[in-house]
C-alpha positions as CSV (number, residue, x, y, z in Angstrom):
1,M,0.3,0.0,0.1
2,I,1.1,3.6,-0.9
3,P,1.3,5.7,2.2
4,K,-1.2,8.4,2.4
5,I,1.8,11.2,2.9
6,V,2.2,14.4,0.9
7,H,5.2,16.8,1.0
8,F,5.2,20.4,0.9
9,T,8.6,22.0,0.6
10,W,9.3,26.1,1.6
11,K,12.3,28.2,2.7
12,T,10.3,28.8,6.2
13,E,7.2,27.9,8.2
14,D,6.6,31.5,7.5
15,L,4.3,30.8,4.5
16,P,2.9,33.8,2.0
17,K,-1.0,33.6,2.9
18,V,-2.2,32.1,-0.1
19,M,0.4,29.0,0.4
20,G,-0.7,28.7,4.0
21,R,-4.3,28.3,3.0
22,Y,-3.4,25.7,0.1
23,L,-1.9,23.9,2.8
24,A,-4.3,24.2,5.2
25,R,-6.9,23.0,2.5
26,W,-5.2,20.0,2.0
27,K,-4.8,18.7,5.4
28,E,-8.9,19.6,5.4
29,L,-9.5,17.3,2.6
30,H,-7.2,14.6,3.4
31,P,-8.4,13.7,7.0
32,G,-5.6,11.1,8.4
33,W,-3.1,11.7,5.7
34,D,0.1,12.8,7.0
35,I,0.9,16.3,5.2
36,R,4.6,17.3,6.1
37,L,5.8,20.6,5.7
38,W,9.4,20.8,5.0
39,T,11.3,23.9,5.1
40,D,15.3,24.4,4.4
41,A,16.5,23.7,7.9
42,S,14.3,20.8,8.3
43,M,15.4,19.2,4.9
44,R,19.1,19.9,5.7
45,E,18.3,18.4,9.1
46,F,17.2,15.0,7.2
47,V,20.2,14.4,5.5
48,A,22.7,15.0,8.1
49,R,21.0,12.5,10.1
50,E,19.8,10.1,7.1
51,Y,22.3,10.6,4.8
52,P,25.3,11.8,6.7
53,G,27.8,11.1,3.6
54,L,26.0,12.7,1.2
55,L,25.8,16.3,3.5
56,A,28.6,18.0,2.0
57,I,27.3,17.4,-1.4
58,Y,24.0,18.7,-0.2
59,D,25.5,21.6,0.8
60,D,27.4,22.5,-1.9
61,Y,24.8,22.6,-4.5
62,P,24.9,26.5,-5.9
63,R,21.1,26.6,-6.0
64,N,18.3,26.3,-3.4
65,I,16.0,24.5,-5.9
66,Q,18.8,21.5,-6.2
67,R,18.4,20.7,-2.5
68,A,14.3,21.4,-2.7
């Protein structure tokens, strides 16, 4: 079975109003689903914890979009 998880990414948890409404609507329409918001900091923490050998590569990407 495919897990019921939706991943969103944004620079910080301080979302623009339209994005905040968008995220809230997903949560409303998908009760019981795991709706995750990944920030730049939480994505880096994930890579550091789960893939420490790749952290230097992750950090060296020249553009933020490459980390998303």
